[in-house]
matplotlib code that plots the C-alpha trace (Angstrom):
import matplotlib.pyplot as plt

x = [-21.9, -18.8, -17.3, -13.6, -12.3, -8.8, -8.1, -4.7, -3.0, -3.6, -6.5, -9.6, -10.8, -13.9, -14.6, -17.4, -17.2, -19.5, -19.7, -16.8, -14.5, -14.5, -14.6, -17.9, -17.5, -14.6, -14.7, -11.6, -11.3, -8.4, -8.0, -8.1, -5.8, -7.5, -10.8, -9.3, -11.1, -14.5, -14.0, -13.1, -16.1, -18.4, -17.1, -17.5, -21.1, -22.0, -20.6, -22.4, -25.6, -24.8, -24.5, -27.3, -27.3, -26.0, -22.8, -22.9, -19.4, -16.9, -13.1, -11.0, -7.3, -6.3, -3.1, -1.9, -2.0, -5.4, -6.9, -7.9, -10.0, -12.4, -11.9, -10.6, -8.1, -5.0, -3.6, -2.9, 0.5, -0.8, -4.5, -5.8, -8.9, -8.5, -6.9, -9.2, -12.0, -14.2, -14.3, -15.7, -18.7, -19.3, -19.5, -21.9, -24.1, -24.0, -25.1, -26.7, -26.0, -23.0, -19.8, -16.9, -13.1, -10.6, -6.9, -3.8, -3.5, 0.0, -1.3, -4.2, -1.8, 0.6, -2.2, -3.4, 0.1, 0.7, -2.6, -3.5, -0.5, 3.2, 4.1, 1.6, 3.2, 5.7, 5.2, 6.8, 6.1, 7.1, 5.4, 6.5, 4.3, 5.8, 3.3, 2.5, 3.9, 6.1, 4.3, 4.9, 3.0, 4.1, 2.2, 3.1, 1.4, -1.3, -2.1, -1.3, 1.2, -0.1, 2.0, 0.7, -2.1, -1.8, 1.0, 1.9, 5.2, 6.1, 9.3, 8.7, 9.2, 12.6, 15.1, 17.8, 19.0, 18.0, 16.5, 18.8, 18.9, 19.9, 17.9, 14.3, 15.9, 14.7, 12.9, 12.7, 9.3, 10.5, 13.2, 11.7, 7.9, 6.2, 5.6, 9.2, 10.5, 8.1, 9.5, 13.1, 12.4, 10.7, 13.7, 16.2, 14.2, 15.7, 19.2, 18.5, 19.5, 16.8, 17.4, 16.9, 14.3, 13.1, 12.7, 10.9, 8.5, 7.6, 7.1, 5.0, 2.7, 2.5, 1.4, -1.2, -2.5, -1.4, -3.8, -2.4, -0.3, 2.5, 3.0, 6.5, 8.0, 6.2, 8.6, 11.7, 11.7, 11.2, 13.8, 16.2, 15.6, 16.4, 19.7, 18.9, 21.7, 19.4, 16.8, 19.5, 20.8, 17.3, 16.4, 19.7, 19.0, 15.6, 17.1, 19.8, 17.5, 15.0, 17.8, 18.9, 15.4, 15.0, 18.3, 16.7, 13.6, 15.8, 17.7, 14.7, 12.1, 14.1, 11.1, 11.0, 9.8, 9.8, 7.3, 7.7, 4.4, 3.6, 0.5, -1.7, -1.5]
y = [-11.5, -9.4, -6.6, -5.9, -2.7, -1.8, 1.9, 2.5, 5.1, 3.5, 1.1, 0.5, -3.1, -4.4, -8.1, -9.9, -13.3, -15.9, -17.6, -19.9, -17.0, -17.7, -14.6, -14.4, -11.1, -8.9, -5.4, -3.6, 0.1, 2.3, 5.4, 8.7, 11.0, 14.1, 13.0, 12.7, 11.1, 12.1, 10.0, 6.9, 7.4, 7.7, 4.4, 2.7, 4.0, 2.8, -0.6, -1.0, -0.4, -3.3, -5.8, -8.4, -8.2, -5.7, -6.7, -7.3, -6.0, -4.0, -4.1, -1.4, -1.4, 2.2, 3.3, 5.7, 6.4, 6.1, 6.2, 2.6, 3.3, 5.8, 5.1, 8.6, 9.0, 10.9, 11.4, 9.8, 10.4, 9.8, 11.0, 14.4, 15.0, 12.3, 14.2, 14.2, 12.3, 10.1, 7.1, 4.8, 7.1, 7.6, 3.8, 3.4, 6.0, 4.1, 0.9, 1.7, -0.9, -2.5, -3.1, -1.2, -1.4, 0.8, -0.1, 0.8, -1.4, -2.8, -3.6, -5.6, -7.5, -8.1, -9.6, -11.8, -13.2, -13.7, -15.5, -17.1, -16.8, -17.5, -16.4, -18.5, -19.9, -17.1, -14.8, -11.6, -10.8, -7.7, -7.1, -4.7, -3.8, -2.5, -0.7, 2.9, 3.5, 1.6, 0.5, -1.7, -3.6, -5.4, -8.4, -9.7, -12.9, -12.6, -9.0, -5.8, -3.5, 0.1, 3.1, 6.4, 7.8, 7.6, 5.0, 2.5, 0.7, 3.2, 1.8, 3.8, 7.1, 6.3, 8.8, 7.8, 11.4, 13.6, 17.0, 19.9, 23.7, 22.9, 19.7, 18.4, 15.0, 11.7, 8.7, 5.1, 5.6, 8.5, 6.3, 2.8, 3.2, 2.4, 6.1, 7.0, 4.3, 5.4, 8.9, 7.7, 5.7, 8.7, 10.8, 8.2, 7.4, 10.3, 9.0, 5.4, 4.0, 3.2, -0.6, -0.5, -3.1, -0.8, 2.1, 0.1, -1.4, 2.0, 3.6, 0.7, 1.1, 4.9, 4.3, 1.7, 3.7, 7.4, 8.5, 6.1, 7.8, 5.8, 2.1, 2.1, 0.1, -3.0, -3.2, -3.5, -7.3, -8.2, -5.5, -7.0, -10.5, -9.0, -7.7, -4.0, -2.4, 0.4, -2.0, -4.0, -0.8, 0.2, -3.2, -3.4, 0.1, -1.1, -4.1, -2.1, 0.5, -2.1, -4.1, -1.0, -0.3, -3.9, -3.7, -1.0, -3.2, -6.1, -4.1, -2.3, -5.2, -8.5, -10.1, -13.9, -13.5, -10.7, -10.9, -8.9, -8.2, -6.3, -4.8, -6.9, -5.9]
z = [5.0, 5.8, 3.7, 3.3, 1.8, 0.7, 0.1, -1.5, -3.5, -6.9, -6.4, -4.4, -3.7, -2.0, -1.2, 0.5, 2.2, 3.5, 6.9, 6.1, 5.2, 1.4, -0.8, -2.7, -4.6, -5.6, -6.9, -8.1, -9.2, -10.3, -8.1, -9.9, -7.8, -9.2, -7.7, -4.2, -1.3, -2.6, -5.7, -3.6, -1.3, -4.3, -5.6, -2.2, -1.8, -5.3, -4.7, -1.5, -3.4, -5.7, -2.9, -2.7, 1.1, 3.6, 5.5, 9.2, 9.6, 7.6, 7.8, 6.2, 5.4, 4.7, 3.0, 5.6, 9.4, 11.1, 14.5, 14.8, 17.9, 16.2, 12.5, 11.8, 9.0, 10.0, 6.5, 3.1, 1.6, -1.9, -2.2, -1.0, 1.0, 3.7, 6.6, 9.6, 7.8, 10.0, 7.8, 10.4, 11.0, 7.3, 6.8, 9.7, 8.1, 4.8, 6.7, 10.1, 12.7, 11.1, 12.9, 11.4, 12.1, 10.3, 10.3, 8.4, 5.4, 6.3, 9.8, 8.3, 6.0, 8.9, 11.0, 8.1, 7.5, 11.2, 11.9, 8.5, 6.2, 5.8, 9.3, 11.2, 14.3, 14.9, 17.9, 16.6, 13.0, 11.0, 7.7, 4.9, 2.0, -1.2, -3.4, -4.2, -0.8, 1.7, 4.8, 7.8, 10.5, 13.7, 15.3, 18.7, 19.9, 17.3, 18.3, 16.4, 17.9, 18.1, 19.1, 20.3, 18.0, 15.1, 15.5, 12.8, 12.2, 9.4, 8.0, 4.8, 6.7, 8.1, 6.8, 4.3, 4.1, 7.1, 6.3, 6.6, 5.8, 2.2, 1.6, 2.4, 3.0, 1.6, 3.1, 2.2, 0.7, -1.3, -2.8, -3.4, -3.4, -6.7, -7.4, -6.6, -8.9, -11.6, -11.4, -11.5, -14.7, -16.3, -15.5, -16.9, -20.1, -22.3, -21.4, -22.4, -25.8, -28.3, -27.9, -24.1, -23.1, -20.3, -22.7, -25.3, -22.8, -21.3, -24.8, -26.0, -22.9, -23.5, -27.0, -26.0, -23.0, -23.4, -20.6, -18.0, -15.3, -13.6, -13.5, -15.1, -12.2, -13.4, -16.4, -14.3, -13.9, -17.5, -18.5, -15.9, -17.4, -20.8, -19.6, -19.2, -17.1, -15.9, -14.7, -12.9, -11.3, -10.0, -8.7, -6.8, -5.4, -4.2, -2.6, -0.9, 0.5, 1.7, 3.4, 5.2, 6.5, 7.6, 9.4, 11.6, 12.1, 13.2, 15.8, 17.1, 17.3, 16.8, 15.0, 14.6, 11.0, 8.4, 5.6, 2.3, 0.5, -2.7, -4.0, -6.4, -10.0]

ax = plt.figure().add_subplot(projection="3d")
ax.plot(x, y, z, "-o")
ax.set_aspect("equal")
plt.show()
């Protein structure tokens, strides 16, 4: 049995598979940012204790830059407490003798799409993930491209507005990530009319789950379909900013295929 772990900014997922590669168990948790890395590690350790057998290998996709050779986390741009943490060693202590590989989550997704997914057969594949953050991964001849440590294909950290003496600047991730769009919706809500489909959807969700933080971006598509002009404006902005980022990718790497991926709900 093998164990796969996805550590993101809003969710934690663990899956096991059998010898044929079929998923046999799936565990999904919502990440509490206030608990930081310790909260996520506690959930992982508790889940491992539930497994009927100990995995022979563990693969991790982490939402942030990592040292893939050692399993050390460089940073998380969403959850505190990860910087410098030796995640590979921690997992080996949980299950002595198991093989562990820690990678950036977008890199993992890129490799999956290039070898088993929609980009199978292409030599140069660039993958973009749109979730709580905006990540990228590059695969060349079925091998991940790694830059200098910690080096990922971080499309999300390309500058839209360079920093200056009067401004901290703004990156692609700070503009179109899930959390960035959530914030934009929150700031626009007071200005929207009462009959706005986007405003009604957000307010209804707030009434049903008042303790839930974030997630407003998920209402953009249904509001767009209902003719909401603000939802249309935000979706067009997301498309324009993403297209600009991908234009840089095309000129720098000239990939044969570009794959767009989103986080699971």
